[in-house]
N, C-alpha and C positions, 0 to 999 in steps of 0.2 A: 578110729582108735583115738582115745583121749590121751593128750600129752600136755605136761606142764613144762614150759621152758623158761629157765631163769637167765637173767643177763644182768650186767652192771657191777659185778664183783671186780676186785683188783687190789692193787697195793696203794695205800695212802699213809701219809704221815699222821701221827696223833694229832688231834684237834681238827682233822680234815673231815670231809664229808663224801658220801657215796649215796647213789640211789639205785636200788635193786628193783627190777621188774620181773614179773612172771605172767606169761601169757598162756591161757588155756586154748589149746587147739582141738579140732575134732568136732563131730556132731554131737551135741548134748541138748539135754532138755532144760536143765537149770543148775545154778551153782548156789550153794548155801554158804556155809562159813568158809573163809579163807584165812590163811595164816602164814607166818614166817617162823622157822625153827632154826637153831643153829647147833653145831657139833664140832667138838674138838677130839682129836685121837684119843682113845681110851675112856672117853666119857659118854653119857647118855645125850640123846638129842633133846634139847630143851626148847620150850616155847619162848619166842622173842615177842611176838605180837600177833593178836588175832582180830579179825573184823567180821561181823555178821552181814547177812545180806541186807540188812537195813542200815548198816554203817556204824553199829555199836562196836567200840574197840576195847581191847584190854592189852596191857603191856606187862613184861617182866619188870620187877622193881629196878633192875640193874640198868635198864634202858629208858625209864620214864623221864620225860623231859628233854630227851636227846633224839629219840627215834619217833617217827610218825608212819603209821600204816594207813594206806588208802586204797580204794579200788575204783575201777571203772567198768561198771557192769555191762556197758555196750561193747567195750573192747575185750571184755573177759579177761581183765588184767588186774593183778594186785601189785602195789608198790610198797617199798620200804624206804623211806627217806632216813638216812642215818647221819646225824650231825655230831660234832664234838666226839669223834671216835677215839677210843682208848685202845692200847695193846690188848687188853683183856677182850676185846670185841673180836679179836682174830678167830676165825672159825670157818667152817663150810656152812653156808646158809641155804636152807631148803625151803621152798614154798609148798603148801599144801591146800587142797580144796575139797569140800564135799560136794560131789557132782552127781546129778541124776542123769543117766542116759536113758535107761528104761527101768522101771521098778523102783527100788530103793536107792537112797543116796549111798555112795561109795566114796572112800577117801583116796585121793591120788596125791602123788608126791612127784616133785621135779627132781632133776638129776643133781642139783646143788651147784653152788657158785662159791668160790673161795674169796674170802675177805681177809686181807692181811693188813694189820695196822702196825706200823713201825714206830718206835719210841724215839 
């Protein structure tokens, strides 16, 4: 059974930093794109950052220059380094990954980790 398990969320003051991690567990064949999304109550889940299997990255405009996404393919882990955090970054952060177990790739989601930035 494939699972994505996030860690690293918490409470931080504005201007601080957090590093999120997301580990893929279970027997898999390969991982393609991976990414981080965030959601606040009553709003849609939005892309924060994405990274391809080859390491190409993309970011939401609101986090460019502050957040960095990276991955370790051996450890089947994706990271999100968040610096210069702002209260507006407060949300539940979810990781996702396109994973092939057998057959076609399928998108899997983590359970989410809360990030709270105080002013």
